[in-house]
C-alpha positions as CSV (number, residue, x, y, z in Angstrom):
1,M,-4.5,43.6,-21.7
2,R,-6.6,46.6,-22.6
3,A,-7.7,47.0,-26.4
4,F,-7.9,50.8,-27.3
5,G,-11.6,52.2,-27.8
6,Y,-13.4,49.5,-26.1
7,P,-15.6,49.7,-22.7
8,A,-14.0,47.9,-19.5
9,D,-16.8,45.5,-19.6
10,S,-16.3,44.2,-23.2
11,P,-14.5,41.0,-24.1
12,E,-11.9,42.9,-25.8
13,F,-10.8,44.6,-22.4
14,K,-10.3,41.5,-20.7
15,V,-8.0,39.5,-23.2
16,R,-4.8,38.1,-21.5
17,A,-1.5,39.3,-23.0
18,V,-0.5,35.6,-23.0
19,A,-3.5,34.9,-25.5
20,T,-2.4,37.1,-28.1
21,A,1.3,36.0,-28.0
22,C,2.7,39.4,-26.9
23,F,6.2,40.0,-26.6
24,Q,7.5,38.4,-23.3
25,A,4.2,37.3,-22.3
26,L,4.2,33.5,-23.0
27,K,6.7,33.3,-20.1
28,Q,3.6,34.2,-18.1
29,G,1.8,30.8,-18.7
30,E,0.6,28.8,-15.6
31,P,2.1,25.3,-14.8
32,L,0.0,22.5,-15.5
33,Q,-2.8,22.1,-12.6
34,P,-3.7,19.0,-10.7
35,S,-7.3,20.4,-11.5
36,T,-6.5,20.1,-15.4
37,L,-4.6,16.7,-15.0
38,I,-6.9,14.6,-12.6
39,P,-10.2,15.0,-14.9
40,A,-8.2,14.1,-17.9
41,V,-7.1,10.9,-16.2
42,L,-10.5,10.1,-15.2
43,V,-12.0,10.3,-18.9
44,A,-8.8,8.2,-19.8
45,I,-9.8,5.5,-17.5
46,A,-13.4,5.8,-18.3
47,L,-12.3,5.1,-21.9
48,I,-10.4,1.9,-20.8
49,C,-7.3,3.5,-22.1
50,D,-3.5,2.7,-21.0
51,V,-2.4,5.8,-19.0
52,E,1.1,6.6,-19.6
53,R,3.1,6.9,-16.5
54,V,5.3,9.5,-18.3
55,S,4.2,12.1,-21.1
56,S,5.3,15.2,-22.8
57,F,4.5,18.2,-24.6
58,D,5.5,19.1,-28.1
59,R,4.9,22.5,-30.2
60,K,3.0,22.2,-33.4
61,H,3.8,24.7,-35.6
62,Y,1.5,26.5,-37.8
63,F,0.4,30.0,-39.3
64,Y,-3.1,30.8,-38.8
65,Q,-5.4,33.4,-37.6
66,D,-6.7,31.5,-34.6
67,Q,-3.2,30.9,-32.9
68,P,-1.2,34.1,-32.7
69,A,1.9,32.3,-31.2
70,G,2.8,30.4,-34.4
71,Y,2.5,27.2,-32.5
72,Q,-0.1,25.1,-30.5
73,I,1.3,23.0,-27.4
74,T,0.0,19.4,-27.9
75,Q,1.2,15.8,-27.2
76,Y,1.9,14.4,-30.7
77,Y,4.9,12.3,-29.6
78,D,4.0,11.2,-26.0
79,P,0.3,11.4,-25.3
80,Y,-0.7,10.6,-21.8
81,A,-3.3,8.0,-22.9
82,R,-3.6,5.3,-25.7
83,N,-5.4,2.4,-26.9
84,G,-9.1,3.0,-25.5
85,I,-12.4,1.5,-26.4
86,L,-15.8,3.4,-26.4
87,R,-18.8,1.0,-26.6
88,L,-22.2,2.3,-28.2
89,Y,-25.6,0.8,-27.6
90,K,-28.9,0.6,-29.0
91,H,-30.0,3.4,-26.4
92,D,-27.1,5.5,-27.4
93,G,-28.6,6.1,-30.8
94,I,-26.5,4.1,-33.1
95,A,-27.8,3.2,-36.5
96,P,-30.0,0.3,-36.9
97,E,-27.5,-1.3,-39.3
98,D,-24.9,-1.3,-36.6
99,G,-26.6,-3.8,-34.6
100,D,-26.9,-4.1,-30.8
101,C,-23.4,-2.6,-30.0
102,V,-20.7,-0.8,-31.6
103,E,-17.1,-0.6,-30.3
104,I,-14.8,2.0,-31.6
105,G,-11.1,2.4,-30.9
106,I,-9.5,5.1,-29.2
107,K,-6.1,6.0,-30.8
108,Q,-4.9,8.5,-28.1
109,I,-5.8,11.3,-25.9
110,Q,-3.8,14.4,-25.6
111,M,-3.8,17.4,-23.4
112,E,-3.1,20.7,-25.6
113,Q,-4.0,24.4,-25.7
114,D,-7.1,26.0,-27.1
115,T,-7.1,28.3,-30.1
116,A,-9.3,31.4,-30.7
117,K,-12.9,31.1,-31.7
118,S,-13.3,32.4,-35.2
119,Q,-16.8,34.0,-36.5
120,E,-16.9,34.5,-40.3
121,L,-19.0,37.4,-41.6
122,P,-20.8,37.4,-44.9
123,S,-18.1,40.1,-46.2
124,H,-15.3,37.2,-45.8
125,T,-14.2,39.0,-42.6
126,Y,-13.4,37.2,-39.4
127,L,-13.8,38.1,-35.8
128,L,-11.6,36.6,-33.4
129,D,-12.3,35.8,-29.8
130,F,-8.9,35.2,-28.0
131,N,-10.6,34.5,-24.5
132,R,-9.9,31.0,-24.6
133,V,-6.5,30.9,-26.3
134,S,-4.3,28.7,-24.2
135,R,-6.9,27.2,-22.0
136,P,-6.5,23.5,-21.4
137,L,-8.4,20.7,-23.1
138,I,-8.2,17.2,-24.1
139,E,-8.6,15.9,-27.8
140,I,-9.8,12.3,-28.3
141,I,-8.9,10.8,-31.4
142,T,-11.1,7.8,-32.6
143,L,-10.0,4.9,-35.2
144,P,-12.0,5.0,-38.5
145,Q,-14.7,2.6,-37.4
146,I,-17.5,4.4,-37.6
147,H,-19.9,3.6,-40.9
148,S,-22.9,6.1,-40.3
149,P,-23.6,9.5,-39.6
150,A,-26.1,8.6,-36.8
151,T,-23.4,6.4,-35.1
152,A,-20.9,9.2,-35.5
153,A,-23.2,11.7,-33.8
154,A,-24.1,8.9,-31.1
155,C,-20.4,8.6,-30.4
156,V,-20.0,12.4,-29.8
157,K,-22.8,12.4,-27.7
158,K,-21.6,9.7,-25.5
159,I,-18.2,11.0,-25.0
160,Q,-20.0,14.3,-23.8
161,A,-21.8,12.4,-21.2
162,I,-18.4,10.7,-19.9
163,L,-17.0,14.1,-20.1
164,Q,-19.5,15.4,-17.7
165,S,-19.5,12.1,-15.4
166,C,-15.6,13.1,-15.2
167,G,-16.1,16.5,-14.6
168,A,-13.8,17.3,-17.6
169,V,-16.6,19.5,-19.3
170,T,-18.8,22.4,-17.5
171,T,-20.8,22.9,-20.4
172,G,-22.4,21.0,-23.1
173,M,-21.7,21.0,-26.9
174,E,-24.2,23.8,-28.0
175,M,-22.6,26.0,-25.2
176,G,-19.2,25.4,-26.6
177,G,-17.9,23.0,-23.9
178,L,-17.3,20.5,-26.6
179,R,-16.3,20.5,-30.4
180,A,-15.7,17.9,-32.9
181,D,-13.6,17.5,-35.8
182,V,-14.6,14.5,-38.3
183,N,-12.9,13.0,-41.0
184,V,-14.9,11.6,-43.8
185,S,-13.9,9.2,-46.5
186,V,-16.0,6.8,-48.6
187,R,-15.0,3.5,-50.6
188,K,-16.8,0.9,-52.3
189,H,-18.0,-2.2,-50.3
190,D,-14.9,-4.0,-51.3
191,S,-12.5,-3.4,-48.5
192,A,-9.7,-3.4,-50.8
193,A,-11.1,-0.5,-52.9
194,G,-9.4,2.2,-51.1
195,T,-5.6,2.8,-51.0
196,H,-5.1,4.5,-47.8
197,R,-4.5,3.1,-44.3
198,Y,-4.6,4.5,-40.7
199,Q,-3.4,2.6,-37.6
200,G,-3.4,-0.7,-39.6
201,I,-7.0,-0.4,-41.0
202,M,-6.7,-1.0,-44.8
203,G,-8.7,0.0,-47.5
204,L,-9.8,3.5,-46.6
205,G,-10.5,6.3,-49.2
206,Q,-9.0,9.8,-49.4
207,R,-10.2,11.6,-46.3
208,T,-11.5,15.2,-45.8
209,E,-11.7,16.9,-42.3
210,I,-14.7,19.2,-41.4
211,K,-13.6,21.5,-38.4
212,N,-15.3,22.7,-35.2
213,L,-18.8,21.1,-35.4
214,S,-20.6,22.5,-32.4
215,S,-23.8,20.3,-32.3
216,F,-24.6,16.7,-32.6
217,K,-27.1,17.6,-35.2
218,A,-24.2,19.2,-37.0
219,V,-22.0,16.2,-36.8
220,E,-24.5,14.0,-38.5
221,D,-25.7,16.7,-41.1
222,A,-22.0,17.7,-42.0
223,I,-20.9,13.9,-42.6
224,I,-23.9,13.3,-44.5
225,A,-23.4,16.2,-46.8
226,E,-19.6,15.3,-47.3
227,R,-20.4,11.7,-47.8
228,D,-22.6,12.5,-50.5
229,R,-20.3,15.4,-52.3
230,Q,-17.4,12.5,-52.3
231,I,-19.5,10.0,-53.8
232,A,-20.9,12.3,-56.4
233,V,-17.3,13.4,-57.3
234,L,-16.1,9.9,-57.6
235,K,-19.1,8.7,-59.7
236,A,-18.3,11.8,-62.1
237,G,-14.9,10.3,-62.3
238,G,-13.0,12.9,-60.2
239,T,-10.7,12.3,-57.4
240,I,-11.0,13.4,-53.6
241,E,-8.5,15.9,-52.6
242,G,-7.3,15.9,-48.8
243,E,-8.3,19.2,-47.4
244,T,-9.9,20.7,-44.5
245,R,-13.3,22.0,-45.1
246,G,-16.0,23.7,-43.2
247,W,-19.8,23.5,-42.3
248,T,-22.5,26.3,-41.5
249,L,-25.3,24.8,-39.5
250,G,-28.7,24.7,-42.0
251,S,-26.4,24.2,-44.7
252,T,-26.7,21.4,-46.9
253,E,-22.9,21.6,-48.4
254,T,-19.7,21.4,-46.9
255,R,-17.1,24.2,-48.2
256,K,-13.4,24.3,-48.8
257,L,-11.3,26.1,-46.2
258,R,-7.7,25.3,-46.8
259,G,-5.5,22.3,-48.3
260,K,-4.7,19.6,-45.9
261,E,-1.1,20.0,-44.8
262,G,0.9,16.9,-44.3
263,E,2.2,16.0,-40.8
264,V,5.7,17.0,-41.6
265,D,4.6,20.5,-42.5
266,Y,3.9,21.1,-38.6
267,R,7.5,20.6,-37.7
268,Y,6.5,19.2,-34.3
269,M,9.2,19.4,-31.7
270,P,9.6,19.1,-28.0
271,D,8.6,22.0,-26.1
272,P,11.5,23.4,-24.2
273,D,9.9,25.3,-21.7
274,L,7.4,22.3,-20.1
275,G,8.8,19.3,-18.3
276,P,7.5,15.9,-18.6
277,V,3.9,14.9,-16.9
278,V,4.4,12.1,-14.4
279,I,1.4,10.1,-13.2
280,G,2.2,7.7,-10.2
281,E,0.7,4.5,-9.5
282,D,-1.0,5.7,-6.4
283,V,-2.8,8.3,-8.1
284,L,-4.0,5.9,-10.7
285,L,-5.2,3.6,-8.0
286,E,-7.0,6.3,-6.1
287,L,-8.7,7.5,-9.1
288,H,-10.0,4.0,-10.1
289,D,-11.5,3.6,-6.6
290,T,-13.2,7.1,-6.6
291,M,-14.2,6.9,-10.3
292,P,-17.7,8.5,-10.5
293,P,-20.9,6.6,-12.0
294,L,-20.4,6.5,-15.9
295,P,-23.5,7.0,-18.3
296,D,-23.9,3.2,-18.8
297,D,-23.7,2.7,-14.9
298,I,-26.4,5.4,-14.7
299,F,-28.6,4.0,-17.4
300,K,-28.6,0.3,-15.9
301,T,-29.6,2.0,-12.4
302,L,-32.3,3.9,-14.1
303,T,-33.8,1.2,-15.7
304,E,-33.2,-2.0,-13.5
305,D,-33.1,-0.4,-10.1
306,P,-36.7,-1.0,-8.8
307,Q,-36.8,2.4,-7.0
308,Y,-36.4,4.3,-10.7
309,G,-38.0,1.7,-13.1
310,L,-37.8,4.2,-16.1
311,S,-38.0,2.9,-19.8
312,A,-35.1,2.9,-21.7
313,E,-36.4,5.9,-23.6
314,D,-37.0,7.9,-20.5
315,A,-33.6,7.2,-19.0
316,K,-32.0,8.0,-22.2
317,T,-33.7,11.2,-22.5
318,L,-32.6,12.1,-18.8
319,L,-29.1,11.3,-19.3
320,E,-29.1,13.7,-22.4
321,L,-31.0,16.9,-21.2
322,D,-29.5,19.8,-19.7
323,D,-25.8,18.9,-18.9
324,G,-27.2,16.3,-16.5
325,T,-28.9,18.8,-14.4
326,R,-32.5,17.2,-14.9
327,L,-31.3,13.9,-14.0
328,D,-29.7,15.1,-10.7
329,Y,-33.0,16.9,-10.1
330,Y,-34.9,13.4,-10.8
331,Q,-32.6,11.4,-8.4
332,D,-32.9,14.2,-5.7
333,A,-36.7,13.9,-6.2
334,V,-36.9,10.3,-6.0
335,D,-35.0,10.3,-2.6
336,M,-37.5,12.8,-1.3
337,L,-40.5,10.8,-2.4
338,N,-39.0,7.5,-0.8
339,S,-38.8,9.6,2.5
340,F,-42.3,10.7,2.3
341,Q,-43.5,7.0,1.3
342,A,-41.6,5.8,4.5
343,E,-43.7,7.8,6.8
344,N,-47.1,7.5,4.9
345,P,-47.1,4.8,2.3
346,A,-48.8,5.1,-0.9
347,T,-52.3,3.4,-0.9
348,V,-52.5,3.3,-4.8
349,K,-52.0,-0.5,-5.5
350,G,-49.0,-1.0,-7.7
351,F,-47.5,2.4,-7.3
352,A,-44.3,2.9,-9.1
353,G,-42.9,6.2,-7.6
354,G,-39.6,6.3,-9.7
355,K,-41.6,5.6,-12.8
356,M,-44.3,8.2,-12.3
357,L,-41.7,11.0,-10.9
358,G,-39.9,10.4,-14.3
359,N,-43.0,11.0,-16.0
360,W,-43.6,14.3,-14.2
361,V,-40.1,15.5,-14.6
362,L,-40.0,14.9,-18.4
363,H,-43.4,15.6,-19.5
364,E,-45.5,17.3,-17.0
365,L,-42.9,19.7,-15.5
366,G,-40.6,19.7,-19.0
367,G,-44.3,20.5,-20.9
368,L,-44.5,23.9,-18.8
369,F,-40.9,24.8,-19.7
370,S,-41.7,24.0,-23.1
371,K,-44.9,25.8,-23.3
372,Y,-43.4,29.2,-21.9
373,E,-40.3,28.5,-24.1
374,L,-38.3,29.0,-20.9
375,P,-34.8,27.0,-20.4
376,W,-34.6,24.3,-17.7
377,D,-34.2,25.6,-13.9
378,P,-34.5,23.2,-11.0
379,N,-35.5,26.1,-8.7
380,R,-38.6,27.0,-10.6
381,V,-40.3,23.8,-9.0
382,S,-38.1,22.4,-6.3
383,G,-37.5,18.5,-6.3
384,Q,-39.1,18.4,-2.6
385,A,-42.6,20.1,-4.2
386,L,-42.6,17.8,-7.0
387,A,-42.3,14.9,-4.9
388,E,-44.9,16.1,-2.5
389,I,-47.5,16.4,-5.2
390,V,-46.8,13.0,-6.4
391,H,-46.8,11.5,-2.8
392,L,-50.4,13.3,-2.4
393,L,-51.4,11.5,-5.7
394,S,-50.0,8.1,-4.4
395,R,-52.2,8.2,-1.5
396,K,-55.3,9.6,-3.6
397,A,-55.3,12.6,-1.3
398,I,-55.6,14.5,-4.7
399,T,-56.7,13.8,-8.2
400,G,-54.4,13.8,-11.4
401,T,-56.0,16.8,-12.4
402,T,-55.6,18.8,-9.2
403,A,-51.9,17.6,-9.1
404,K,-51.4,19.2,-12.9
405,S,-52.9,22.2,-11.3
406,L,-50.9,22.5,-8.1
407,L,-47.9,22.2,-10.5
408,A,-48.8,24.9,-12.6
409,T,-49.5,26.9,-9.3
410,V,-45.8,26.4,-8.2
411,F,-44.5,26.9,-11.4
412,D,-46.3,30.2,-11.9
413,G,-44.5,31.7,-8.6
414,D,-46.7,30.6,-5.7
415,T,-44.4,30.1,-2.9
416,R,-46.6,28.2,-0.2
417,A,-46.0,24.7,0.9
418,I,-47.8,22.0,-1.1
419,Q,-50.1,21.1,1.5
420,Q,-50.9,24.6,2.6
421,I,-52.3,25.2,-0.9
422,V,-54.3,22.0,-0.8
423,D,-55.8,23.0,2.5
424,E,-56.3,26.7,1.6
425,E,-57.7,25.8,-1.7
426,D,-59.8,22.8,-0.8
427,L,-58.2,20.7,-3.1
428,S,-58.2,17.4,-1.4
429,F,-60.0,14.6,-3.1
430,K,-63.6,13.8,-1.9
431,P,-64.6,10.7,-3.4
432,L,-68.2,10.0,-4.5
433,S,-70.5,7.8,-2.6
434,R,-72.0,4.5,-3.8
435,A,-75.4,6.5,-4.3
436,E,-73.7,9.4,-6.1
437,Y,-72.0,7.0,-8.4
438,I,-75.3,4.8,-9.2
439,A,-77.2,8.3,-9.8
440,L,-74.6,9.4,-12.3
441,A,-74.5,6.2,-14.1
442,E,-78.3,5.8,-14.4
443,S,-78.7,9.4,-15.7
444,I,-76.2,8.6,-18.7
445,I,-77.9,5.1,-19.1
446,Q,-81.3,6.7,-19.6
447,N,-79.9,9.3,-22.2
448,N,-78.3,6.6,-24.2
449,P,-80.9,3.5,-24.4
450,E,-79.6,2.2,-27.5
451,T,-76.1,1.8,-26.8
452,A,-77.3,0.2,-23.2
453,R,-79.9,-2.4,-25.2
454,E,-76.7,-3.5,-27.4
455,I,-75.0,-4.2,-24.3
456,R,-77.7,-6.0,-22.2
457,E,-79.2,-7.9,-25.4
458,N,-76.7,-8.4,-27.8
459,G,-73.5,-8.9,-25.2
460,K,-71.4,-5.7,-26.7
461,V,-69.8,-5.4,-23.3
462,G,-66.8,-3.3,-25.0
463,K,-69.2,-0.4,-25.0
464,I,-69.1,-0.3,-21.5
465,G,-65.9,1.7,-22.1
466,W,-67.8,4.3,-23.7
467,F,-70.4,4.9,-20.7
468,L,-67.3,4.7,-18.5
469,G,-65.7,7.9,-20.5
470,Q,-68.7,9.7,-20.2
471,M,-69.0,9.2,-16.6
472,M,-65.2,10.5,-16.1
473,R,-66.3,13.5,-18.5
474,L,-69.5,14.4,-16.8
475,G,-68.9,13.6,-13.3
476,D,-67.4,16.3,-10.9
477,K,-64.0,17.0,-11.9
478,G,-61.5,14.3,-11.0
479,R,-63.9,12.8,-8.7
480,V,-64.7,9.8,-10.4
481,E,-62.5,6.7,-10.1
482,A,-62.5,4.7,-13.0
483,P,-62.4,1.3,-11.2
484,R,-65.4,2.1,-9.1
485,A,-67.2,3.8,-12.1
486,R,-66.8,0.3,-14.3
487,K,-68.0,-1.8,-11.3
488,I,-71.3,0.2,-11.1
489,L,-71.8,0.2,-14.7
490,E,-71.4,-3.6,-15.1
491,E,-73.8,-3.9,-12.2
492,L,-76.4,-1.7,-13.9
493,L,-76.1,-3.0,-17.6
494,R,-76.5,-6.8,-16.8
C-alpha cells in the first residue's frame, strides 16, 4: 500500500493493506506457518509447559490507535501451552534476598498478532508504525511470584536467552525483538493484607500494568518507580486504582495512560476465520529429541567442561552479550585453538586455552570495540586469527605484549596471516640468556643498595618482588620471564 506524498523507500510506502485493516484486506492474511509454530512449541517445551494437542484462536475486541482492525487475534480460551516453570539462579542475576534459586510459574503461553508501534511526541501527538501489525508473536504470562525488581529483570533476561536458543526471536530486547508488560502490586508483609487473588495466589494488592518496556534496565527501573509510588499512595491513606501506566526511559515516575478495562470489556469470541491448531504427538517427540542447548545447559558446559573452564561471571557475560553471537564466536575460536594444540601442544605449564580465550574475547578484543565505540562484529578479527594469537602465546612464540599488539594490528585492518605478520615484523620471542638476566639484575641491585641490604641482612624476602617488578619494567620489552628473573634475583640476594 502506498501512502501519498512519501518516497518509495520510506516505511510509509511499504505498509501492507492488511496491517491497516483496509476494506477487504483482512481476507489476504497468510495461514499459520510451521516456521511460526515450531519455535513457539520449542519455547513451551523449554519452559516445561503442558503443550495442548489442540488450541484455538479468539478475537479480543478493543478500540485503540495501535490496532486498526478493532480486535486482536489471540488465544484467550485455549492457548497452546499451560503450566510451565522458569528457574532462575544466582548467576542469572536474581536479588540476593531470593537465595540460590527462584521458581516462577508460567500460567500460559499464547500465540497472537502484533500491534502497531507507537511513538509519543512532546506535543501529545503519536506516530504509528504499522509495519509489524499482524506479525505473529508469542506472549508468555508468568504468575505473580516475583518479589523484587532485580529478579523481574533477570526473569525477562532469562526468557530472552531461551527464546534465542529456540530460534523464536531474531533480535534482542533493545532492538525490539522482545517487549515486556509488567504488573506491579504491593502489600504488607502479612499475606492476608491484600484482597485480590490470581490463579489461586491469595492476598495480592491492587495491580497496575506498565506496558511495552523495551530493555532490562527499563523493567527494573519502572518496577522500582511504580512500587515506590504505590507505597507512597497507601501511606498517605489513598487507594491504588487498577490502570495501565507508561514509562519513559530515564524517568523517575510512571504515568497514567488509561483506566484498566475489565476482561468482560474485551468481548472475547472465537475467531470465525481461523481453524484450530493441532499438534501431533510425533511432532512433540521430534522437537523434544532435537531441542537445542538451553541457557542453563550452556552455562554448565562453559563452567564445567575442561575445554572451556570459564568463571561463572565470564560465562554469564558471554551468554548475555550480542544476542549470542559473541558466545558463538568464542566457541568457534576454542575449536580452532584445540586443532592448533593437537598439532603443536602448548609449552606453557598448566595452559588453560578456553579460559585464556574467554579473557581475550571479553576483555582484550571486547576492550578494542569499547575503546573505539564500535558495535560487536565477529568479522573484525576472525576467530581463527584470535585462536592463533593465543596459540602462539601458549608456545611462548610471542610475548603477551606482542600478542596484544598483534590483535590491535588485525583489528585495525591488517589482512596478513598472523604468522606472516610475526615473521615480517620480527615479533618472535627471543628469550634472554642467563648472562643477560644476571647483568640486568645486578644493575638494578647496585642502584638500590638499601633495599638489597634489607633482604640480605634482615630477611625481608618480600622485597624481592619489588626487584622483579623493576626487571620486568626495565628489561627488553616482553623478553623478561618472571619465573627465571625471580630465580636469578634469589641467587644474587642470598
